[in-house]
C-alpha positions as CSV (number, residue, x, y, z in Angstrom):
1,X,42.2,-17.2,-27.7
2,X,45.6,-18.8,-28.0
3,X,47.0,-15.3,-28.7
4,X,46.4,-14.4,-25.1
5,X,49.1,-16.8,-24.0
6,X,51.4,-17.4,-27.0
7,X,53.3,-14.8,-29.0
8,X,54.5,-16.9,-31.9
9,X,52.2,-17.1,-34.9
10,X,53.6,-20.5,-35.8
11,X,53.0,-21.9,-32.3
12,X,49.4,-20.6,-32.4
13,X,48.8,-22.1,-35.8
14,X,50.3,-25.4,-34.7
15,X,47.9,-25.6,-31.8
16,X,44.9,-24.9,-34.1
17,X,46.0,-27.5,-36.7
18,X,46.5,-30.3,-34.1
19,X,44.1,-33.1,-33.7
20,X,42.5,-31.6,-30.6
21,X,42.8,-27.9,-31.8
22,X,39.2,-26.8,-31.2
23,X,39.2,-28.4,-27.7
24,X,42.5,-26.9,-26.8
25,X,41.3,-23.4,-27.9
26,X,38.2,-23.9,-25.8
27,X,40.4,-24.9,-22.9
28,X,42.6,-21.8,-23.4
29,X,39.4,-19.6,-23.4
30,X,38.3,-21.1,-20.0
31,X,41.8,-20.6,-18.6
32,X,41.8,-16.9,-19.7
33,X,38.4,-16.2,-18.2
34,X,39.3,-17.9,-15.0
35,X,42.3,-15.5,-14.6
36,X,45.2,-17.9,-14.9
37,X,48.6,-16.4,-15.3
38,X,50.3,-16.7,-18.7
39,X,53.0,-19.1,-17.6
40,X,50.5,-21.4,-15.7
41,X,48.1,-21.4,-18.6
42,X,50.8,-22.4,-21.0
43,X,51.8,-25.3,-18.8
44,X,48.2,-26.5,-18.6
45,X,47.7,-26.3,-22.4
46,X,51.0,-28.1,-22.9
47,X,49.8,-30.9,-20.5
48,X,46.5,-31.2,-22.5
49,X,48.5,-31.4,-25.7
50,X,50.7,-34.2,-24.2
51,X,47.6,-36.1,-23.0
52,X,45.9,-35.9,-26.4
53,X,49.1,-37.1,-28.1
54,X,49.5,-40.0,-25.8
55,X,45.8,-41.0,-25.9
56,X,45.9,-40.8,-29.8
57,X,48.9,-43.1,-29.8
58,X,46.9,-45.5,-27.6
59,X,44.0,-45.4,-30.1
60,X,41.7,-43.6,-27.7
61,X,39.6,-40.8,-29.3
62,X,38.9,-37.6,-27.5
63,X,35.3,-38.5,-27.0
64,X,36.3,-41.6,-25.0
65,X,38.6,-39.8,-22.5
66,X,37.9,-40.5,-18.9
67,X,39.3,-39.8,-15.4
68,X,40.5,-43.4,-15.3
69,X,42.9,-42.7,-18.1
70,X,44.7,-40.1,-16.0
71,X,46.0,-43.0,-13.9
72,X,47.3,-44.7,-17.0
73,X,48.8,-41.5,-18.2
74,X,50.5,-41.1,-14.9
75,X,52.1,-44.6,-15.3
76,X,53.1,-43.7,-18.8
77,X,55.1,-40.7,-17.5
78,X,57.5,-43.1,-15.7
79,X,59.1,-44.0,-19.0
80,X,57.7,-41.3,-21.3
81,X,59.4,-41.2,-24.7
82,X,56.9,-38.9,-26.4
83,X,58.8,-36.5,-28.8
84,X,58.7,-32.8,-27.8
85,X,57.0,-33.5,-24.5
86,X,58.6,-33.6,-21.1
87,X,57.6,-35.2,-17.8
88,X,58.9,-32.7,-15.3
89,X,56.5,-30.9,-12.9
90,X,54.5,-34.1,-12.7
91,X,51.8,-33.0,-10.3
92,X,51.2,-29.8,-12.2
93,X,51.0,-31.7,-15.4
94,X,48.4,-34.1,-14.1
95,X,46.5,-31.1,-12.7
96,X,46.4,-29.6,-16.1
97,X,45.1,-32.8,-17.6
98,X,42.2,-32.9,-15.0
99,X,41.3,-29.3,-15.8
100,X,41.3,-30.2,-19.5
101,X,38.9,-33.1,-18.9
102,X,36.7,-30.8,-16.8
103,X,36.6,-28.4,-19.7
104,X,35.7,-31.3,-22.1
105,X,32.8,-32.3,-19.8
106,X,31.5,-28.8,-19.7
107,X,31.6,-28.6,-23.5
108,X,29.7,-31.9,-23.8
109,X,32.6,-33.5,-25.6
110,X,32.9,-36.4,-23.1
111,X,30.5,-38.1,-20.7
112,X,29.5,-36.1,-17.6
113,X,29.3,-39.1,-15.4
114,X,32.5,-41.1,-15.4
115,X,32.1,-44.7,-14.3
116,X,30.4,-43.8,-11.0
117,X,27.0,-44.9,-9.8
118,X,25.4,-42.7,-7.2
119,X,22.9,-43.9,-4.7
120,X,19.8,-41.7,-4.9
121,X,18.5,-40.1,-1.8
122,X,15.4,-41.6,-0.1
123,X,12.2,-39.9,-1.5
124,X,11.2,-39.0,2.0
125,X,14.5,-37.2,2.7
126,X,14.3,-35.3,-0.6
127,X,10.8,-34.1,0.3
128,X,12.1,-33.1,3.7
129,X,14.9,-31.0,2.2
130,X,12.5,-29.2,-0.1
131,X,10.2,-28.5,2.8
132,X,13.0,-27.1,4.9
133,X,14.3,-24.8,2.2
134,X,10.8,-23.5,1.5
135,X,9.5,-23.1,5.0
136,X,12.6,-22.4,7.1
137,X,15.1,-21.1,4.6
138,X,17.6,-23.8,5.6
139,X,20.9,-23.8,3.7
140,X,22.5,-26.8,2.0
141,X,25.3,-27.1,4.6
142,X,22.8,-27.5,7.4
143,X,20.8,-30.1,5.4
144,X,23.9,-32.0,4.8
145,X,24.6,-32.2,8.6
146,X,21.0,-33.3,9.1
147,X,21.3,-35.9,6.4
148,X,23.9,-38.0,8.2
149,X,21.4,-38.9,11.0
150,X,18.2,-39.0,8.9
151,X,19.7,-41.4,6.4
152,X,20.8,-43.7,9.2
153,X,17.4,-43.5,10.7
154,X,15.6,-44.4,7.5
155,X,18.1,-47.2,6.9
156,X,17.5,-48.7,10.3
157,X,13.7,-48.1,10.8
158,X,12.7,-48.2,7.1
159,X,11.1,-45.5,4.9
160,X,7.5,-45.9,6.1
161,X,7.0,-43.3,8.9
162,X,3.7,-45.0,9.9
163,X,5.9,-47.8,11.4
164,X,7.9,-45.4,13.6
165,X,7.3,-45.6,17.4
166,X,8.7,-43.9,20.4
167,X,10.7,-46.9,21.6
168,X,12.6,-47.4,18.3
169,X,13.3,-43.6,18.0
170,X,14.7,-43.4,21.6
171,X,16.8,-46.5,21.0
172,X,18.2,-45.0,17.8
173,X,19.2,-41.8,19.7
174,X,20.7,-43.8,22.5
175,X,22.9,-45.8,20.1
176,X,24.0,-42.7,18.3
177,X,24.9,-40.8,21.5
178,X,27.2,-43.6,22.5
179,X,29.1,-43.5,19.3
180,X,29.9,-39.8,19.3
181,X,30.5,-36.7,21.4
182,X,27.9,-34.3,22.8
183,X,27.9,-31.9,19.9
184,X,27.3,-34.6,17.3
185,X,24.6,-36.2,19.4
186,X,22.9,-32.8,19.8
187,X,23.0,-32.3,16.0
188,X,21.4,-35.8,15.7
189,X,18.5,-35.0,18.0
190,X,18.0,-31.6,16.3
191,X,17.8,-33.3,12.9
192,X,15.4,-35.9,14.1
193,X,13.1,-33.3,15.7
194,X,13.0,-31.3,12.5
195,X,12.4,-34.4,10.4
196,X,9.5,-35.4,12.7
197,X,8.0,-31.9,12.5
198,X,8.0,-32.3,8.7
199,X,6.4,-35.7,8.9
200,X,3.7,-34.4,11.3
201,X,3.0,-31.4,9.1
202,X,2.6,-33.7,6.1
203,X,0.3,-36.0,8.1
204,X,2.7,-39.0,7.7
205,X,3.1,-39.9,11.4
206,X,1.5,-39.4,14.8
207,X,1.9,-36.0,16.3
208,X,2.9,-37.6,19.7
209,X,6.2,-38.8,18.2
210,X,7.8,-35.4,18.4
211,X,8.1,-35.8,22.2
212,X,9.8,-39.2,21.8
213,X,13.2,-37.6,21.0
214,X,15.0,-37.3,24.3
215,X,16.8,-34.1,25.4
216,X,20.5,-34.5,26.0
217,X,21.8,-33.4,29.4
218,X,23.6,-30.1,29.1
219,X,24.1,-27.2,31.5
220,X,23.5,-24.0,29.7
221,X,26.0,-21.2,30.2
222,X,28.3,-23.7,31.9
223,X,31.3,-22.7,29.8
224,X,33.1,-19.4,29.1
225,X,33.4,-18.0,25.6
226,X,36.9,-18.1,24.2
227,X,38.1,-14.6,23.4
228,X,41.2,-12.6,22.9
229,X,42.4,-9.4,24.5
230,X,41.9,-6.2,22.5
231,X,45.7,-5.8,22.0
232,X,45.9,-9.3,20.6
233,X,43.0,-8.5,18.1
234,X,44.8,-5.4,17.0
235,X,48.1,-7.3,16.4
236,X,46.1,-9.9,14.3
237,X,44.6,-7.2,12.1
238,X,47.9,-5.3,11.7
239,X,49.7,-8.5,10.6
240,X,48.4,-8.2,7.1
241,X,50.7,-6.9,4.3
242,X,48.9,-4.0,2.8
243,X,51.3,-3.9,-0.1
244,X,49.9,-7.2,-1.4
245,X,46.5,-8.1,-2.8
246,X,46.1,-11.0,-0.4
247,X,46.9,-8.7,2.6
248,X,44.2,-6.2,1.5
249,X,41.7,-8.9,1.3
250,X,42.6,-10.6,4.6
251,X,42.6,-7.3,6.5
252,X,39.0,-6.5,5.2
253,X,37.9,-10.0,6.3
254,X,39.5,-9.7,9.7
255,X,37.9,-6.3,10.4
256,X,34.5,-7.6,9.5
257,X,35.0,-10.5,12.0
258,X,36.7,-8.5,14.7
259,X,34.6,-5.3,14.6
260,X,31.2,-6.4,13.5
261,X,31.2,-10.0,14.9
262,X,30.3,-11.6,11.6
263,X,30.4,-15.4,11.2
264,X,32.7,-17.1,8.8
265,X,29.7,-18.2,6.8
266,X,28.5,-14.6,6.6
267,X,31.8,-13.6,5.0
268,X,31.5,-16.4,2.3
269,X,28.0,-15.3,1.4
270,X,28.7,-11.5,1.0
271,X,28.0,-10.1,-2.4
272,X,29.1,-6.9,-4.0
273,X,25.5,-5.7,-4.0
274,X,25.2,-6.2,-0.3
275,X,27.2,-3.0,0.4
276,X,25.3,0.3,0.4
277,X,28.0,2.8,0.0
278,X,25.7,5.9,0.2
279,X,23.9,4.6,3.3
280,X,27.1,3.2,4.9
281,X,25.5,-0.2,5.6
282,X,26.1,-3.8,4.7
283,X,23.4,-6.4,4.3
284,X,24.2,-9.7,6.0
285,X,22.3,-12.9,5.4
286,X,22.7,-15.1,8.5
287,X,21.2,-18.3,9.8
288,X,17.8,-19.1,8.5
289,X,18.5,-16.7,5.7
290,X,17.5,-13.7,7.9
291,X,18.6,-10.5,6.2
292,X,19.9,-7.7,8.5
293,X,21.5,-4.4,7.7
294,X,24.5,-3.4,9.8
295,X,26.3,-0.1,10.0
296,X,29.5,0.1,8.0
297,X,32.2,2.0,9.8
298,X,34.8,4.2,8.2
299,X,37.6,1.8,9.0
300,X,35.9,-1.2,7.5
301,X,34.7,0.8,4.5
302,X,38.2,2.0,3.7
303,X,39.6,-1.5,4.0
304,X,36.9,-2.8,1.5
305,X,37.6,0.1,-0.9
306,X,41.4,-0.8,-0.8
307,X,40.6,-4.4,-1.6
308,X,38.1,-3.7,-4.3
309,X,40.3,-1.2,-6.1
310,X,43.7,-2.8,-5.8
311,X,43.3,-6.3,-4.4
312,X,40.3,-8.1,-5.9
313,X,41.1,-9.8,-9.2
314,X,38.9,-9.4,-12.3
315,X,36.3,-12.1,-12.3
316,X,32.7,-12.6,-13.4
317,X,31.4,-13.6,-10.0
318,X,29.6,-11.1,-7.8
319,X,30.9,-12.7,-4.6
320,X,32.8,-10.0,-2.5
321,X,35.7,-12.1,-1.4
322,X,37.4,-14.5,-3.9
323,X,40.4,-16.7,-4.0
324,X,43.8,-15.1,-4.5
325,X,44.8,-17.7,-7.0
326,X,43.1,-18.8,-10.3
327,X,40.5,-19.8,-10.8
328,X,39.2,-16.7,-9.1
329,X,36.0,-17.8,-7.5
330,X,34.2,-17.8,-4.1
331,X,35.7,-19.7,-1.1
332,X,34.7,-23.3,-1.1
333,X,33.4,-23.1,2.5
334,X,33.5,-21.1,5.7
335,X,36.6,-23.2,6.7
336,X,38.7,-21.0,4.3
337,X,37.9,-18.0,6.4
338,X,39.1,-19.7,9.5
339,X,42.3,-20.6,7.7
340,X,42.9,-17.0,6.9
341,X,42.4,-16.1,10.6
342,X,44.7,-18.9,11.8
343,X,47.5,-17.7,9.5
344,X,47.0,-14.1,10.8
345,X,47.2,-15.4,14.4
346,X,50.5,-17.2,13.6
347,X,51.9,-14.0,12.1
348,X,50.9,-12.0,15.2
349,X,52.2,-14.7,17.5
350,X,48.7,-15.1,19.1
351,X,47.6,-18.5,20.3
352,X,44.1,-19.6,19.6
353,X,42.7,-21.5,22.6
354,X,39.8,-23.2,20.8
355,X,38.7,-24.6,17.4
356,X,37.2,-22.2,14.9
357,X,39.6,-19.2,14.8
358,X,37.1,-17.0,13.0
359,X,34.5,-17.5,15.8
360,X,37.1,-16.5,18.4
361,X,37.1,-13.1,16.8
362,X,33.3,-13.0,17.0
363,X,33.5,-13.8,20.7
364,X,36.2,-11.2,21.1
365,X,34.1,-8.5,19.4
366,X,31.1,-9.3,21.8
367,X,33.4,-9.2,24.8
368,X,34.9,-5.9,23.8
369,X,31.4,-4.3,23.2
370,X,30.3,-5.5,26.7
371,X,33.4,-3.9,28.4
372,X,32.8,-0.7,26.6
373,X,29.3,-0.4,28.1
374,X,27.1,-2.0,25.5
375,X,24.0,-3.8,26.8
376,X,23.3,-7.4,26.2
377,X,20.4,-6.5,24.0
378,X,22.7,-4.3,21.8
379,X,25.2,-7.1,21.5
380,X,22.4,-9.5,20.6
381,X,21.3,-7.2,17.8
382,X,24.8,-6.8,16.4
383,X,25.5,-10.6,16.6
384,X,22.0,-11.3,15.3
385,X,21.1,-13.8,18.0
386,X,17.6,-15.1,17.8
387,X,17.3,-15.2,21.5
388,X,18.8,-12.9,24.2
389,X,19.6,-16.1,26.2
390,X,22.3,-16.9,23.7
391,X,24.0,-13.5,24.5
392,X,23.8,-14.0,28.2
393,X,27.0,-16.2,28.2
394,X,29.0,-13.0,27.7
395,X,27.8,-11.6,31.0
396,X,30.2,-14.0,32.7
397,X,33.3,-12.4,31.2
398,X,32.5,-8.9,32.5
399,X,34.6,-9.3,35.6
400,X,34.3,-5.6,36.6
401,X,30.5,-5.7,36.7
402,X,30.4,-9.1,38.4
403,X,32.7,-7.9,41.2
404,X,30.1,-5.3,42.2
405,X,27.5,-8.0,43.0
406,X,29.9,-10.7,44.3
407,X,29.1,-11.7,47.9
408,X,31.7,-12.5,50.5
409,X,32.3,-16.2,51.1
410,X,31.2,-17.0,54.7
411,X,34.1,-18.2,56.7
412,X,33.8,-21.5,58.5
413,X,34.2,-21.2,62.3
414,X,36.9,-23.5,63.8
């Protein structure tokens, strides 16, 4: 595999004959399959060579390499006198060493757990997660948000649900609500209600406790959805450079958000097999893992074809949208999609008035559909709202329709 990055036969043979030759070749193979550019892969392999040479001079065998040694290696670079090895591009050098250690762990050459002790999850919480995945299709991101409150509850009240009572549960919610904002407090109450439903279903606590979690004061539909004008949305979509692979990818993502109202999480989860080219539909898996087929317009279809043919790098993953730099893999989270939208807004000189730039495009798509005459039920179907009540918030932005039913304000007689 060295031949993919090095032309000289003597250089390739020297790598193979070195003390860490087999491991370096394994590392080169992983870099090749991950799609690293030739010059970048060479630097990473060179960094791994330097690390092996230094650790050998310190009497440390490859099987004993750990993450802690990276710090010692970093200190060594301050006065490095190793022959044939430099210390420039320091951050990239250390990054190459960490990638090499990751490769060694994957190959089983070094210990997987490096000097860290993890606290196991409470048995009750682990059972709750399994129950949620099986019965409600809950994703790991949601369970993580729930875990923050549930772990605190079990730590404060103990892990025996038979000892739970209404007073202690209410006190826990009250203390939590005083430490955070409304949204975080709402997540806490939701998590506790779901946890109690699990306990009740398993017969581990009284069914009356479900009503012990208080409802937080909140006025539904009291706020207006943040949205952009149609010309602003078009400027954002047009800001992508279609001569670059990144521009083709970003334009396809922006169109899915702005035309179909997808969530950022929907974009991350899309797979190549979700697109039915003959039927002109795309299958979207949303909240609760509900699968819905939505129509694929000509505009979005052409953008996806341009990305798949000339923008998407070669990779083994079936994820539709992947990173633009090696390693070519799926986005780490939905936040990456919002970053793409934020950068497009900056290029288009459009100011985002709220957090979650990707969701602003979703609101804008719903507002645009409403102004073009779509009913709330149609919008609810496109946005995949579980309840029409969620869609009703968009009725407040239809100023034209509201003006027809607005009543004159009675004047006060002097």
